[in-house]
N, C-alpha and C positions, 0 to 999 in steps of 0.2 A: 504494500500500500504506500501511500505517500500523502504528505500534507498539503496545505493550501498555498502559502506564499512565504517568501523571505522578507522580513521586516526591512532588512538592509536595502533591498531592491525596490520595494513598492511602498508599503507601509507595513507590510508583512511578507511568507511561502512555506504528493503523495506522492495500491496497491493497488487495486490490483495492479502494479507499478510499471514504471519504465516508459517505454517508447511513447505510448499515448498517455492516457491516464489509466490508472488501474481501477477496476470495478470494486466497489465496496462489498458487494454481495457475491458469494461464490456462484459460479455459473452452473455448476452441476446440480441436477435435480435428484440424483441418487444419493441416499444416505451413506456416510462412511468417512474415512480419514484419507486425505490426499496430501501430497507434497509437490512442490514445484521449484525449479531452478531456472535462472535465466540470465541474459546479458543484453544490454543495449549500448549503442554507440555513444549516446549521452542520455542522461536521465532528465526527463522533462515531465512535470506534473502540473496539470491545470494551467498550462501555458507558461509555467515558470521553470527555468533551467536550474536543476539541482547539481549537475556536474557538467564540466566541459569535456570530460573524457569518458571512456567506457565505464559502465557500472555493472557489477554482478549482484545478483539477488537470490534469495531462497525463502520459501514460505511453507507453512504447515496449516491445514484447515480441517475442521470437523464440521459436518452437516448432518442433522437428524432428519428422520422421515417427516417430521412435522414442520420442517423449514427453519428451525433454529440453527444458527451457525456460530462458530467461534474460530479465531485464527490468529496467526502471527506471521510477520513478514519482516525481512531485514535486507538492507542494501548498503553497498559500499558507496560513500559520498565523498570520496577522495581523501579527506582527512577525517578518519573515524567512521562510525557506522550510524545509520538510522535504523531503529527497530520499532515496529508497530504492533499494536494489539487491537483487535476489533471483534465485535459480536453483534448479533441481532437476529432478525427474523425476515424471511422472504417467502412469499407465496403467490398463488394465482387463483383468481375467482372469475369464472366465465370469460376467460381471455384477458382479464385485467390483472397485471402483475403489480404487487405491492412490496415495498421494502422499508424496514425501520431498524436502525442500528446505532451504534456508538463506536467511535474510533479514537485511539490515542497514538500520537506520533512522537517518538522520543529519540534522543541522540546521546552518544557517548561523549565524554568530556572534551575530546579533541575535535569533535564535529563542529560545523559552522552555525548550527541553529539551536533553538530551544524548544520546549514542549508545546505541542498543539493537542487540544482535546475537543472533539466535536460530536454532534448528533447528526445522523444522516437519514433522509427520507426520500423515497422515489415512488413513482407510479408510471406504469407503462401499458401500452396497448399496441399489438402488432409490432411494427418496426420502430415505434416511437417510445422514448422514455424521457420524462422530465424529473429533475431532482433538486433538492435543496439541502445544503449542509450549513449548519450554524455552529461556530466554534469559538474558542478562546485561546489566544496565543499567550504564552507565559514566560517572557524574558525576565531577567533580574530587575529590570526597570519598572515592572508592573504589568498587569494583565491588559490585553487588548482584544476586544470582540471583533470577529470577522464573519463573513458569510460567502457562500459560493452557490450560484444558480446555474443550471445547465439544461440543454435539450440535446438528446442524442437520437440518431437514426442509424439503424443497422439493416443491411440487406446482404444475405449470403456472406461473402468474405469481406465486404466493404462496410465502413462505418464513418460517421461524421458526428462531431460534437461541437456545439457552440456553448461557451460558458462565460460567466462574468464573476471575477473575484473582487470582492470589496475588502481590502486589507484592514480597514478600520471603519466600522459602520458609523462612528461618531464624526468622521471627517468626510467632507464632500469633495467630489472631483478627483478621486484618487483610484477609482476602480480600473481593473485591467480585464479586457475581454480577449478571448482566444477562439480560434477555429482549428480543430484537430481533424484531419482527414487520414483515414487509415485503411490498410489492406493487410490481411493475414492469410497464410496458407501453410499446409503441411509440407515441410522440406524433405523429410525422410521419416521412416517409421518412428513415431513417437516424438518427433521434433517439429516444432512450429516456427515459422519465420514471420516477421512483420515489418512493415515500412509505414512511417507516419510523417506527414507534413503538418507542422504546427505554426500558425501565424498569430501574433499578438498585437493588440492596440491598447494604449493607455490614455485615460483622461488626463493624467499628469503630464504636462508639457516637458517636464524634466526627464521623463522616462522614455527611452527610445523604443519604437516598435521593433519587434524581433521576429525572425522566422527560423525554423529548425527542421532538418531532415534527419529522421531517427531510424536506424536499423536495429532489429531485435531478433533474438532467438530464445526459445524456451522449451522446457520439457516438463510434463506433469506425470505423477506417479500415484496410482491407487494403492494405499497401504493396507486398508481394511475395508 
């Protein structure tokens, strides 16, 4: 997983992680325990670059038949590690998918960032999903509230997400919006590859618009 934004770069700055942004809810509908490993050419989350070089990651997830899930995920962030904990519930009623959960994003002492904790909600139908994440960033200087809103469309191996990060909901004209276009495919037995193009635009004139082309590879394992 990965968090929202870096305070250094915006006003503030995730899993299911890496190339695009990572989904907060496990995609598998079958109950059990699974693990995943992966690498991306650079780690970008919600339009915010977390690393300028390649980043390796690994995660572990449990999902029950009733839709409750819990998991953990960790990634190399160049200097130190990011490690995340998350849990919640996801289900579907008459074609409408719902998700509600909570996530915490933490860092080792040598890493670039501080703790983020948030609640996550989503609703989807067919190809479309909308979501809202409300969180608190916890640097040593004091807590800062933030939020993230997004709309995602997925069709076969293609996906598109438009999202808006507001790094400090008490400050106006500092939000960052992003468009994430992705494609994923199976490269070999058990190995998936992905390519994402991410473009950002900021309300803050001091923050430059950015674009990223991200390559990724991953593998998942069913453990139980």
